[in-house]
Backbone as CSV, one residue per row, in Angstrom:
resi,resn,N_x,N_y,N_z,CA_x,CA_y,CA_z,C_x,C_y,C_z
1,MET,28.549,30.948,-37.068,27.713,30.196,-36.035,26.767,29.315,-36.643
2,SER,26.536,28.077,-36.158,25.682,27.162,-36.783,24.373,27.102,-36.226
3,ALA,24.201,27.621,-35.149,22.758,27.571,-34.311,22.100,28.806,-34.762
4,GLN,20.698,28.589,-34.954,19.905,29.824,-35.312,19.604,30.716,-33.869
5,ARG,19.502,29.901,-32.838,19.322,30.684,-31.472,20.653,31.063,-31.018
6,LYS,20.674,32.045,-30.146,21.857,32.551,-29.447,21.830,32.269,-28.104
7,ASP,23.059,31.901,-27.461,23.121,31.741,-26.133,24.139,32.567,-25.417
8,PRO,24.394,32.818,-24.126,25.210,33.705,-23.708,26.782,33.704,-24.014
9,VAL,27.020,32.404,-24.516,28.496,32.151,-25.060,28.693,32.924,-26.287
10,ASP,27.499,33.056,-27.049,27.592,33.641,-28.437,27.862,35.197,-28.208
11,ALA,27.241,35.734,-27.175,27.552,37.205,-26.816,29.145,37.410,-26.539
12,ILE,29.565,36.670,-25.782,31.102,36.586,-25.399,31.887,36.478,-26.608
13,ILE,31.518,35.633,-27.479,32.269,35.263,-28.727,32.247,36.682,-29.642
14,GLU,31.006,37.138,-29.683,30.895,38.334,-30.514,31.638,39.511,-30.040
15,GLN,31.670,39.726,-28.621,32.542,40.681,-28.012,33.961,40.477,-28.438
16,TRP,34.570,39.370,-28.288,35.882,39.086,-28.492,36.195,39.250,-29.970
17,ALA,35.321,38.949,-30.885,35.411,39.258,-32.346,35.455,40.718,-32.609
18,THR,34.953,41.531,-31.842,34.819,43.110,-31.974,36.303,43.578,-31.700
19,VAL,36.781,43.149,-30.419,37.947,43.775,-29.921,39.218,42.986,-30.407
20,ARG,39.125,41.707,-30.677,40.263,40.848,-31.077,39.884,39.992,-32.226
21,PRO,39.718,40.408,-33.432,39.199,39.746,-34.546,40.163,38.794,-35.078
22,ASP,41.487,38.749,-34.561,42.574,37.982,-34.909,42.475,36.593,-34.213
23,LEU,41.638,36.476,-32.979,41.555,35.309,-32.231,40.645,34.225,-32.793
24,ASP,41.083,32.929,-32.770,40.112,31.828,-33.124,39.495,31.439,-31.811
25,THR,38.204,31.537,-31.763,37.612,31.494,-30.340,36.762,30.089,-30.394
26,THR,37.053,29.090,-31.309,36.391,27.978,-31.247,36.429,27.270,-29.933
27,ALA,37.636,27.190,-29.382,37.807,26.420,-28.183,36.982,27.173,-27.073
28,MET,36.997,28.403,-27.099,36.283,29.236,-26.091,34.730,28.811,-26.248
29,GLU,34.281,28.718,-27.518,32.824,28.409,-27.651,32.513,27.014,-27.150
30,VAL,33.429,26.038,-27.275,33.144,24.603,-26.817,33.287,24.594,-25.351
31,PHE,34.379,25.054,-24.859,34.697,24.892,-23.302,33.758,25.858,-22.367
32,GLY,33.453,27.065,-23.016,32.494,27.989,-22.317,31.130,27.266,-22.155
33,ARG,30.633,26.650,-23.152,29.426,25.970,-23.078,29.389,24.708,-22.291
34,ILE,30.596,23.901,-22.205,30.626,22.737,-21.404,30.710,23.364,-19.969
35,TYR,31.260,24.451,-19.671,31.414,24.858,-18.212,30.000,25.347,-17.767
36,ARG,29.298,26.171,-18.583,27.978,26.546,-18.102,27.034,25.459,-18.193
37,LEU,27.092,24.516,-19.001,26.244,23.459,-18.912,26.545,22.582,-17.637
38,SER,27.724,22.398,-17.441,28.141,21.529,-16.145,27.613,22.252,-14.976
39,ARG,27.686,23.586,-14.815,27.194,24.348,-13.580,25.708,24.208,-13.548
40,ALA,24.965,24.513,-14.726,23.586,24.420,-14.648,23.014,23.074,-14.372
41,MET,23.564,22.016,-14.789,23.111,20.648,-14.596,23.433,20.311,-13.168
42,GLY,24.678,20.718,-12.602,25.026,20.439,-11.394,24.079,21.088,-10.282
43,ASP,23.596,22.187,-10.590,22.669,23.041,-9.704,21.285,22.182,-9.724
44,ARG,20.888,21.727,-10.943,19.574,21.024,-11.132,19.634,19.687,-10.241
45,VAL,20.742,18.914,-10.491,20.816,17.755,-9.797,20.958,17.968,-8.266
46,GLU,21.716,18.940,-7.879,21.814,19.266,-6.550,20.462,19.474,-5.867
47,LYS,19.556,20.239,-6.575,18.237,20.405,-6.058,17.438,19.153,-5.953
48,ALA,17.630,18.284,-6.886,16.899,16.980,-6.745,17.320,16.276,-5.477
49,TYR,18.643,16.324,-5.317,19.158,15.586,-4.036,18.595,16.062,-2.741
50,ALA,18.630,17.588,-2.779,18.115,18.300,-1.706,16.753,17.859,-1.275
51,THR,15.876,17.449,-2.075,14.523,17.255,-1.899,14.554,15.838,-1.017
52,LEU,15.674,15.123,-1.134,15.886,13.862,-0.367,16.594,13.896,0.870
53,GLY,17.025,15.293,1.136,17.817,15.565,2.410,19.265,15.433,2.247
54,ILE,19.719,15.263,1.151,21.136,15.089,0.958,21.830,16.100,0.032
55,ALA,23.147,16.387,0.251,23.925,17.263,-0.637,24.691,16.487,-1.625
56,ARG,25.176,17.096,-2.646,26.024,16.347,-3.655,27.259,15.538,-3.138
57,GLY,27.858,16.006,-2.254,29.003,15.435,-1.585,28.653,14.221,-0.796
58,GLU,27.515,14.241,-0.227,26.931,13.115,0.465,26.311,12.065,-0.484
59,PHE,25.834,12.507,-1.578,25.314,11.515,-2.519,26.554,10.902,-3.168
60,ASP,27.697,11.572,-3.421,28.880,10.955,-3.959,29.374,9.810,-3.094
61,VAL,29.382,9.993,-1.850,29.846,8.959,-0.842,28.831,7.743,-1.072
62,LEU,27.587,8.024,-0.872,26.452,6.958,-0.933,26.596,6.215,-2.330
63,ALA,26.681,6.958,-3.398,26.757,6.463,-4.636,28.082,5.498,-4.998
64,THR,29.107,5.942,-4.299,30.285,5.253,-4.399,30.293,3.850,-3.690
65,LEU,29.586,3.763,-2.500,29.336,2.650,-1.842,28.434,1.672,-2.603
66,ARG,27.371,2.369,-3.137,26.279,1.495,-3.973,26.993,0.999,-5.166
67,ARG,27.765,1.646,-5.881,28.527,1.167,-7.113,29.539,0.087,-6.859
68,SER,29.944,0.029,-5.587,31.012,-1.012,-5.178,30.346,-2.384,-5.233
69,GLY,29.035,-2.464,-5.319,28.331,-3.764,-5.206,28.351,-4.379,-3.726
70,GLU,27.440,-5.362,-3.667,27.201,-5.870,-2.441,28.695,-6.474,-1.832
71,PRO,28.878,-6.262,-0.638,28.122,-5.889,0.598,28.077,-4.280,0.835
72,TYR,28.317,-3.545,-0.281,28.357,-2.099,-0.201,29.278,-1.467,0.773
73,THR,30.576,-2.043,0.882,31.469,-1.638,1.898,32.822,-1.262,1.313
74,LEU,33.406,-0.183,1.797,34.710,0.353,1.424,35.380,0.905,2.635
75,SER,36.604,0.990,2.536,37.314,1.730,3.634,37.210,3.174,3.488
76,PRO,37.440,3.972,4.516,37.411,5.503,4.382,38.485,5.875,3.391
77,ARG,39.697,5.241,3.392,40.677,5.615,2.460,40.285,5.270,1.041
78,GLN,39.653,4.158,0.779,39.175,3.967,-0.648,38.146,4.826,-0.986
79,LEU,37.308,5.340,-0.055,36.321,6.373,-0.648,37.029,7.737,-0.878
80,SER,38.006,8.078,0.023,38.832,9.275,-0.176,39.465,9.341,-1.508
81,ALA,40.078,8.189,-1.851,40.768,8.106,-3.140,39.946,8.194,-4.295
82,THR,38.827,7.599,-4.232,37.810,7.305,-5.186,37.118,8.884,-5.585
83,LEU,36.996,9.538,-4.525,36.167,10.878,-4.580,37.113,12.054,-4.605
84,MET,38.545,11.711,-4.485,39.655,12.814,-4.501,39.316,13.768,-3.473
85,ILE,39.018,13.475,-2.295,38.891,14.415,-1.283,39.831,13.945,-0.130
86,THR,40.152,14.977,0.721,41.078,14.593,1.880,40.304,13.601,2.870
87,THR,41.067,12.929,3.627,40.581,12.069,4.648,39.720,12.928,5.647
88,GLY,40.221,14.156,5.900,39.557,15.024,6.889,38.110,15.528,6.343
89,GLY,38.089,15.662,5.045,36.795,16.077,4.411,35.910,14.807,4.429
90,MET,36.401,13.671,4.177,35.765,12.424,4.241,35.097,12.112,5.526
91,THR,35.866,12.393,6.542,35.368,12.112,7.974,34.094,13.033,8.275
92,GLY,34.168,14.157,7.789,32.896,15.030,8.067,31.751,14.525,7.291
93,ARG,31.865,14.025,6.098,30.789,13.565,5.376,30.267,12.219,5.987
94,LEU,31.324,11.345,6.390,30.935,10.152,6.960,30.222,10.392,8.369
95,ASP,30.623,11.280,9.040,29.993,11.653,10.334,28.384,11.903,10.198
96,ARG,28.280,12.812,9.094,26.845,13.374,8.976,25.933,12.178,8.431
97,LEU,26.515,11.343,7.539,25.822,10.275,6.921,25.568,9.167,7.941
98,GLU,26.571,8.956,8.901,26.311,7.930,9.929,25.155,8.465,10.909
99,ARG,25.216,9.752,11.312,24.120,10.230,12.185,22.805,10.092,11.659
100,ALA,22.738,10.296,10.181,21.520,10.113,9.488,21.033,8.695,9.428
101,GLY,21.902,7.683,9.707,21.352,6.389,9.680,21.614,5.778,8.164
102,LEU,22.337,6.563,7.329,22.508,6.020,5.970,23.805,5.083,5.850
103,LEU,24.620,5.092,6.663,25.883,4.161,6.552,26.217,3.931,8.025
104,ARG,27.092,2.867,8.195,27.670,2.624,9.450,29.208,2.338,9.308
105,ARG,29.997,2.609,10.417,31.425,2.375,10.363,31.607,1.262,11.408
106,SER,32.404,0.250,10.884,32.858,-0.832,11.868,34.274,-1.167,11.696
107,PRO,34.815,-1.862,12.740,36.189,-2.174,12.680,36.591,-3.121,11.401
108,ASP,37.710,-2.975,10.765,37.999,-3.855,9.684,38.537,-5.041,10.173
109,PRO,37.856,-6.346,9.966,38.342,-7.465,10.434,39.697,-7.929,10.112
110,HIS,40.230,-7.375,8.964,41.602,-7.666,8.533,42.598,-6.708,8.838
111,ASP,42.295,-5.562,9.551,43.140,-4.566,9.808,42.798,-3.975,11.210
112,ARG,43.497,-4.136,12.328,42.866,-3.737,13.660,42.871,-2.172,13.646
113,ARG,43.597,-1.496,12.775,43.671,-0.071,12.766,42.723,0.564,11.870
114,GLY,42.104,-0.287,11.051,41.207,0.267,9.932,39.736,0.083,10.279
115,LEU,38.938,0.751,9.470,37.580,0.890,9.449,36.921,0.363,8.128
116,LYS,35.829,0.005,8.207,34.939,-0.313,7.009,33.721,0.581,7.096
117,VAL,33.259,1.096,5.947,32.102,1.918,5.895,31.096,1.195,4.993
118,THR,29.911,0.978,5.485,28.843,0.114,4.808,27.530,0.872,4.700
119,LEU,26.942,0.727,3.582,25.577,1.356,3.450,24.577,0.650,4.316
120,THR,23.677,1.314,5.002,22.593,0.799,5.658,21.496,0.416,4.695
121,ASP,20.445,-0.311,5.054,19.283,-0.468,4.225,18.626,0.907,3.807
122,THR,18.534,1.696,4.835,18.066,3.072,4.588,18.847,3.960,3.680
123,GLY,20.185,3.669,3.697,21.112,4.453,2.840,21.063,3.858,1.406
124,LEU,20.798,2.638,1.316,20.629,1.930,0.035,19.383,2.379,-0.583
125,GLU,18.407,2.498,0.070,17.087,2.806,-0.573,17.149,4.403,-0.939
126,LEU,17.771,5.232,-0.035,17.879,6.657,-0.447,18.865,6.860,-1.624
127,VAL,19.912,6.295,-1.754,20.804,6.439,-2.871,20.188,5.981,-4.133
128,ASP,19.444,4.897,-4.070,18.733,4.412,-5.228,17.590,5.523,-5.690
129,ARG,17.040,6.070,-4.811,16.070,7.137,-5.141,16.695,8.352,-5.627
130,ALA,17.897,8.616,-5.020,18.702,9.993,-5.414,19.362,9.762,-6.785
131,VAL,19.828,8.624,-7.111,20.402,8.367,-8.527,19.273,8.448,-9.568
132,GLY,18.055,8.024,-9.299,16.973,8.127,-10.223,16.594,9.617,-10.407
133,ALA,16.521,10.329,-9.202,16.111,11.681,-9.376,17.102,12.575,-10.220
134,GLY,18.408,12.339,-9.893,19.414,13.052,-10.527,19.357,12.718,-11.990
135,LEU,19.280,11.445,-12.271,19.283,10.988,-13.776,18.053,11.554,-14.617
136,ALA,16.918,11.567,-13.853,15.806,12.130,-14.420,16.058,13.492,-14.783
137,GLU,16.663,14.394,-13.972,17.055,15.869,-14.403,17.968,15.786,-15.609
138,GLN,18.948,15.080,-15.699,19.854,14.922,-16.753,19.142,14.488,-18.124
139,THR,18.273,13.461,-17.825,17.532,12.900,-19.018,16.690,13.887,-19.608
140,GLU,15.931,14.731,-18.734,15.060,15.726,-19.107,15.779,16.853,-19.998
141,ALA,16.993,17.216,-19.477,17.764,18.257,-20.175,18.281,17.671,-21.592
142,LEU,18.757,16.504,-21.512,19.182,15.831,-22.831,18.181,15.615,-23.825
143,SER,16.936,15.601,-23.431,15.856,15.363,-24.340,15.646,16.531,-25.317
144,ALA,16.403,17.570,-25.221,16.472,18.749,-26.102,17.070,18.101,-27.402
145,LEU,17.979,17.105,-27.381,18.612,16.541,-28.561,17.956,15.235,-28.991
146,PRO,17.978,14.998,-30.335,17.528,13.746,-30.807,18.535,12.549,-30.198
147,ALA,17.987,11.343,-30.001,18.861,10.327,-29.454,20.059,10.169,-30.327
148,GLU,20.049,10.345,-31.527,21.359,9.995,-32.335,22.373,11.157,-31.930
149,GLN,21.940,12.590,-31.894,22.757,13.570,-31.626,23.345,13.387,-30.208
150,ALA,22.468,13.026,-29.204,23.065,12.752,-27.983,24.113,11.696,-27.815
151,GLY,23.894,10.580,-28.583,24.935,9.618,-28.632,26.334,10.231,-29.230
152,GLN,26.012,11.000,-30.273,27.160,11.580,-31.011,28.028,12.523,-29.919
153,LEU,27.228,13.270,-29.337,27.813,14.250,-28.245,28.479,13.437,-27.268
154,ALA,27.999,12.405,-26.723,28.593,11.547,-25.645,30.046,10.983,-26.316
155,ASP,29.853,10.498,-27.467,31.176,10.138,-28.103,32.180,11.194,-28.290
156,LEU,31.869,12.360,-28.772,32.718,13.422,-28.926,33.289,13.951,-27.628
157,LEU,32.535,13.992,-26.597,32.924,14.432,-25.255,33.915,13.412,-24.709
158,ARG,33.657,12.199,-24.849,34.510,11.048,-24.398,35.841,11.290,-25.085
159,GLU,36.030,11.409,-26.454,37.233,11.640,-26.958,38.025,12.923,-26.423
160,LEU,37.189,13.862,-26.307,37.858,15.295,-25.910,38.358,14.946,-24.370
161,LEU,37.540,14.261,-23.521,38.036,14.032,-22.182,39.260,13.135,-22.151
162,LEU,39.182,12.053,-22.932,40.408,11.232,-22.917,41.663,11.954,-23.412
163,SER,41.507,12.790,-24.410,42.678,13.466,-24.936,43.210,14.434,-23.976
164,THR,42.182,15.097,-23.186,42.673,16.080,-22.171,43.341,15.268,-20.938
165,GLU,42.755,14.205,-20.523,43.152,13.591,-19.364,44.628,12.969,-19.610
166,THR,44.796,12.562,-20.974,46.075,11.965,-21.389,47.062,13.126,-21.513
167,ALA,46.687,14.297,-21.974,47.713,15.314,-22.081,48.133,15.790,-20.547
168,GLU,47.384,15.605,-19.654,47.627,15.998,-18.199,48.775,15.105,-17.728
169,LYS,48.867,13.997,-18.060,49.806,13.064,-17.413,51.414,13.353,-17.882
């Protein structure tokens, strides 16, 4: 173990070493920490969004519209595909966000059966605040590492993610 301090994953690894010393638990050490870190940061970011009156799923819709660029408009189908949720799940999110005045739905001028979803000015202002709040939480957590190590970690995780996503195909 290379770290001086111990975390909960270390305790799990030590237990496995006692009962199954034949196992190479390197992968468990990496993915156990990724999983715990993801949950902890997800909770922190979710709390930051909650102070603004939105949940993570609602943020995801608003952020997807924001990232699409002006005029911040996508179809419900495009949103569902991007966020990998069902159209039924998307409808519920859109209903809540529309009631809150953060987006509006309008007929698609190019498809009589279709709709377009657009951020309102209020939605645009809120998502910009929310992305800043979430990023502040992530930046604070990442400040535990020197900038060079944070960059190395990002590069290593990119390689691992790419190899995992390629293997799934």
